[in-house]
C-alpha positions as CSV (number, residue, x, y, z in Angstrom):
1,X,52.0,75.4,-128.0
2,X,52.5,72.8,-130.7
3,X,50.6,69.7,-131.8
4,X,51.5,67.1,-134.4
5,X,49.5,67.6,-137.5
6,X,47.1,64.8,-138.4
7,X,46.0,63.6,-141.8
8,X,42.8,65.6,-141.4
9,X,44.9,68.7,-140.8
10,X,46.8,68.1,-144.1
11,X,43.5,67.4,-145.9
12,X,42.0,70.6,-144.5
13,X,45.0,72.7,-145.4
14,X,44.8,71.4,-149.0
15,X,41.1,72.2,-149.0
16,X,41.8,75.8,-147.9
17,X,44.3,76.2,-150.7
18,X,41.8,74.9,-153.2
19,X,39.0,77.1,-151.9
20,X,41.2,80.2,-151.9
21,X,43.4,80.2,-155.1
22,X,46.1,82.8,-155.3
23,X,46.4,83.4,-151.6
24,X,49.6,81.6,-151.0
25,X,52.7,83.3,-149.8
26,X,54.0,83.4,-153.4
27,X,55.1,87.1,-153.1
28,X,57.3,86.3,-150.1
29,X,57.8,83.8,-147.4
30,X,59.2,86.4,-145.1
31,X,56.8,87.2,-142.1
32,X,58.1,90.8,-142.1
33,X,56.4,91.1,-145.6
34,X,53.3,89.0,-145.4
35,X,52.3,90.2,-141.9
36,X,52.1,93.8,-143.2
37,X,48.7,95.5,-143.1
38,X,48.8,96.1,-146.9
39,X,49.1,92.3,-147.6
40,X,46.4,91.5,-145.1
41,X,44.1,94.1,-146.7
42,X,44.7,92.6,-150.2
43,X,43.7,89.2,-148.9
44,X,40.6,90.7,-147.2
45,X,39.6,92.4,-150.5
46,X,39.8,89.0,-152.2
47,X,37.1,87.8,-149.8
48,X,34.6,90.0,-151.6
49,X,35.0,87.9,-154.8
50,X,34.9,84.5,-153.0
51,X,31.8,82.4,-153.3
52,X,29.8,82.6,-150.0
53,X,30.0,78.8,-149.5
54,X,33.8,78.8,-150.0
55,X,34.1,81.7,-147.6
56,X,32.0,79.9,-144.9
57,X,33.9,76.6,-145.4
58,X,37.2,78.4,-145.1
59,X,36.2,79.9,-141.8
60,X,34.9,76.6,-140.6
61,X,38.3,74.9,-141.3
62,X,40.2,77.7,-139.7
63,X,38.0,77.4,-136.6
64,X,38.7,73.6,-136.5
65,X,42.5,74.4,-136.6
66,X,42.1,76.9,-133.7
67,X,39.9,74.7,-131.6
68,X,42.7,72.2,-131.1
69,X,44.6,74.9,-129.1
70,X,41.6,75.7,-126.9
71,X,40.9,72.3,-125.3
72,X,41.0,72.4,-121.5
73,X,43.9,70.0,-121.2
74,X,46.1,72.1,-123.4
75,X,44.9,75.7,-122.9
76,X,44.6,76.0,-119.1
77,X,48.1,76.8,-117.8
78,X,48.9,76.3,-114.2
79,X,52.1,78.2,-114.7
80,X,51.0,81.9,-114.9
81,X,54.5,83.4,-115.4
82,X,55.1,85.5,-118.5
83,X,57.8,84.7,-121.1
84,X,60.6,87.2,-120.6
85,X,60.8,89.9,-123.3
86,X,64.3,88.9,-124.2
87,X,63.1,85.4,-125.1
88,X,60.1,86.8,-127.0
89,X,62.5,89.0,-128.9
90,X,64.7,86.0,-129.7
91,X,61.7,84.1,-131.0
92,X,60.6,87.0,-133.2
93,X,64.2,87.4,-134.5
94,X,64.4,83.7,-135.3
95,X,61.0,83.7,-137.1
96,X,61.9,86.8,-139.2
97,X,65.6,85.8,-140.0
98,X,65.4,82.1,-140.8
99,X,67.3,82.6,-144.0
100,X,70.3,84.1,-142.2
101,X,72.9,82.4,-140.0
102,X,71.5,82.1,-136.5
103,X,73.5,81.0,-133.5
104,X,73.0,80.8,-129.7
105,X,75.8,83.3,-129.4
106,X,74.1,85.8,-131.7
107,X,70.8,85.5,-129.8
108,X,72.4,85.7,-126.4
109,X,74.4,88.7,-127.5
110,X,71.1,90.4,-128.6
111,X,69.7,89.7,-125.2
112,X,73.0,90.8,-123.4
113,X,73.2,87.4,-121.7
114,X,75.8,84.6,-121.4
115,X,75.0,81.9,-124.1
116,X,74.7,79.1,-121.6
117,X,72.3,81.2,-119.4
118,X,70.3,82.3,-122.4
119,X,70.0,78.7,-123.7
120,X,68.8,77.5,-120.3
121,X,66.2,80.3,-120.0
122,X,65.1,79.8,-123.7
123,X,64.5,76.1,-123.0
124,X,62.6,76.9,-119.8
125,X,60.2,79.1,-121.8
126,X,59.9,77.2,-125.1
127,X,60.6,73.6,-124.2
128,X,63.4,73.5,-126.8
129,X,67.1,74.5,-126.9
130,X,67.6,77.4,-129.3
131,X,69.4,75.3,-131.9
132,X,66.6,72.7,-132.0
133,X,64.0,75.5,-132.0
134,X,65.7,77.2,-135.0
135,X,66.0,73.9,-136.9
136,X,62.3,73.1,-136.2
137,X,61.2,76.6,-137.4
138,X,63.3,76.3,-140.5
139,X,61.8,73.0,-141.4
140,X,58.3,74.3,-140.6
141,X,58.9,77.2,-143.1
142,X,60.3,74.7,-145.6
143,X,57.1,72.6,-145.3
144,X,55.1,75.7,-146.0
145,X,57.1,76.6,-149.0
146,X,57.0,73.0,-150.4
147,X,53.2,73.0,-150.2
148,X,52.5,76.5,-151.3
149,X,55.1,77.2,-154.0
150,X,56.8,75.5,-156.9
151,X,60.3,76.6,-155.7
152,X,63.0,73.9,-156.3
153,X,64.4,72.4,-153.1
154,X,67.8,74.1,-153.4
155,X,66.0,77.5,-153.3
156,X,63.9,76.4,-150.4
157,X,67.1,75.3,-148.6
158,X,68.6,78.8,-149.2
159,X,65.4,80.6,-148.1
160,X,65.3,78.6,-144.9
161,X,69.0,79.2,-144.0
162,X,70.6,75.9,-144.7
163,X,74.2,75.8,-145.8
164,X,73.6,73.1,-148.4
165,X,70.9,71.1,-150.0
166,X,72.3,67.9,-148.5
167,X,72.2,69.3,-145.0
168,X,68.6,70.6,-145.6
169,X,67.5,67.2,-146.8
170,X,69.0,65.4,-143.9
171,X,67.5,67.8,-141.3
172,X,64.2,67.7,-143.1
173,X,64.0,63.9,-142.9
174,X,65.2,63.8,-139.3
175,X,62.4,66.2,-138.2
176,X,59.5,65.0,-140.5
177,X,60.4,61.4,-141.2
178,X,60.2,62.1,-144.9
179,X,62.6,63.5,-147.6
180,X,61.5,66.8,-149.1
181,X,60.4,64.9,-152.3
182,X,58.4,62.4,-150.3
183,X,56.8,65.3,-148.3
184,X,55.9,67.2,-151.5
185,X,54.4,64.1,-153.1
186,X,52.4,63.2,-150.0
187,X,51.0,66.7,-149.6
188,X,50.5,67.6,-153.3
189,X,47.2,69.5,-153.7
190,X,44.6,67.2,-155.1
191,X,42.4,68.8,-157.7
192,X,38.7,67.8,-157.3
């Protein structure tokens, strides 16, 4: 499920960053790294030193984010079928290999399926063609890196698997409606 972010979402995200300094994905933007138990435990340990009001406000903001996904019109599915494991594997592979070349042929080969068949099944289960899904996830990761790091755009383009900075910038603007610079300026953390 996905929802367009509102201005309130951006403001809340900036507020979480302000309340929780030093908890960005500075060490790595790779989910294989930051989803490890050790990293999660380090972040949990940091909670012991967080002011109780900041801790509670952070939890409240996270609950606000989650609540959008639980509304009846979005959460109750009439279609009870499960996503095939080959599609789930492809989604995981995409998410953990965004910096590498990803093609429909590669994903179909991993699933031992014909690329056209794989693409059709992928779209049935995600709502997007694999190529569009990959581009969206790359830009989503780029947005995270722009907001949470000080990496230059050419490094972000490399870390998100784009062949060139120009292609990255073009794709970024097509998906977000903003250039990477405009996005960074618009979402710059505001110091209170």
